[in-house]
C-alpha positions in Angstrom: 14.5 -13.4 -5.5 11.2 -11.0 -4.3 11.1 -7.9 -6.2 10.4 -4.8 -4.8 9.7 -1.5 -6.7 10.9 1.7 -5.3 8.1 2.5 -3.8 7.9 -0.7 -1.9 11.3 -0.4 -0.3 10.1 3.6 0.5 7.5 2.2 2.5 10.3 0.3 4.9 11.1 3.6 6.0 8.0 6.1 5.8 5.2 5.8 7.7 2.5 5.2 4.6 -0.5 2.9 4.2 0.6 -0.9 4.0 4.5 0.3 5.3 3.7 -2.3 8.6 3.0 -5.1 6.3 5.7 -4.3 3.8 8.4 -4.2 7.1 7.2 -7.2 8.4 7.2 -9.1 5.2 10.5 -7.4 4.4 11.8 -8.8 7.8 10.8 -12.3 7.1 12.2 -12.4 3.5 15.9 -12.1 3.2 15.9 -12.1 -1.0 14.6 -9.0 -1.8 15.7 -7.2 -5.1 15.1 -4.3 -7.1 17.0 -2.9 -10.1 19.7 -0.3 -9.4 17.6 2.7 -10.7 15.6 2.2 -7.5 18.3 3.8 -5.3 18.0 6.9 -6.7 13.9 6.4 -6.7 13.7 5.6 -3.5 15.9 8.8 -2.3 13.3 11.0 -4.3 10.6 9.7 -2.7 12.3 10.5 0.6 13.0 13.9 -0.8 9.5 14.4 -2.4 8.4 13.9 1.8 10.6 16.6 2.5 9.2 19.0 -0.2 5.7 18.4 1.1 6.9 19.1 4.6 6.1 15.5 5.8 9.6 15.5 7.1 12.2 18.4 7.5 15.8 18.2 6.7 17.0 16.4 9.6 14.4 13.6 9.2 15.6 14.0 5.3 19.0 13.0 6.4 18.0 10.5 8.9 16.2 8.6 6.2 19.1 8.5 3.5 21.6 7.7 5.9 19.4 4.5 7.2 18.6 3.7 3.9 22.3 3.7 2.5 23.5 1.7 5.8 21.0 -0.9 4.7 22.0 -1.0 1.1 25.4 -1.1 2.4 24.5 -4.2 4.9 23.0 -6.3 1.8 19.1 -5.7 3.3 18.2 -5.0 -0.6 19.5 -6.7 -3.4 20.2 -4.6 -6.4 20.2 -5.7 -9.9 22.3 -3.8 -12.5 20.9 -2.0 -15.9 22.4 -3.2 -19.1 21.8 -3.9 -22.7 20.2 -7.1 -22.2 17.7 -5.4 -19.9 17.1 -1.9 -21.7 16.3 -4.5 -24.8 14.1 -6.4 -23.1 12.0 -3.6 -21.5 11.8 -2.1 -25.1 10.6 -5.2 -26.5 7.9 -5.9 -23.9 6.8 -1.9 -23.9 6.5 -2.5 -27.8 3.7 -5.3 -27.2 1.5 -3.1 -24.9 -2.1 -2.3 -26.0 -2.2 1.1 -26.8 -4.1 2.1 -23.7 -1.4 0.9 -21.3 0.2 3.8 -19.5 3.8 3.4 -18.4 7.0 5.2 -17.7 10.0 3.9 -18.8 11.3 3.3 -15.7 8.6 0.9 -14.3 8.8 -0.9 -17.6 12.6 -1.2 -16.9 11.6 -2.6 -13.1 8.6 -5.0 -14.8 11.3 -6.2 -17.3 13.9 -6.8 -14.8 11.6 -8.7 -12.4 10.5 -10.8 -15.3 14.2 -11.2 -16.7 15.2 -12.4 -13.0 12.6 -15.2 -13.1 10.2 -13.6 -10.8 6.5 -14.4 -10.9 5.4 -11.5 -9.1 6.1 -7.4 -8.3 5.2 -6.0 -4.9 4.3 -2.7 -5.8 1.2 -0.5 -5.0 1.9 1.9 -8.4 -1.6 1.3 -10.2 0.1 2.1 -13.7 2.9 -1.2 -12.9 -0.4 -3.0 -11.4 -2.1 -2.6 -14.7 0.9 -3.6 -17.0 2.4 -6.6 -14.9 0.2 -9.4 -16.5 2.0 -8.0 -20.1 5.4 -8.6 -18.3 4.2 -12.3 -16.9 4.0 -11.0 -13.7 1.4 -11.2 -11.1 1.4 -7.7 -8.9 1.2 -7.8 -5.2 0.3 -5.4 -2.6 1.0 -6.2 1.1 
């Protein structure tokens, strides 16, 4: 599995820096996964674009519908959150240095990628990039 965090999945649908690279990579690699919470995070990114007037209500609805259709078709592989993953994330976050900033959901993404046996996580989130090595992962930006 290739692990994309939610911001990378959102780049598949939005005209953002590196979107063309993300789209080309995703189309050439059929086994891209993400933690299930990523579904809500992607919709939240779309909503942020609505709030910032990057898209209008119609555009927001189209983004959501396309994303949901792609999820239903299996474009994205989703991994469940369970007790073992929560424990792994908590254990790993406890081991971070005092200067490492990491949000709880990002810790879950990193733990999920590590637990799935991934060696890398595709993200543009600078906090996740900085924390990835503590989870045994390389951060990849396209």
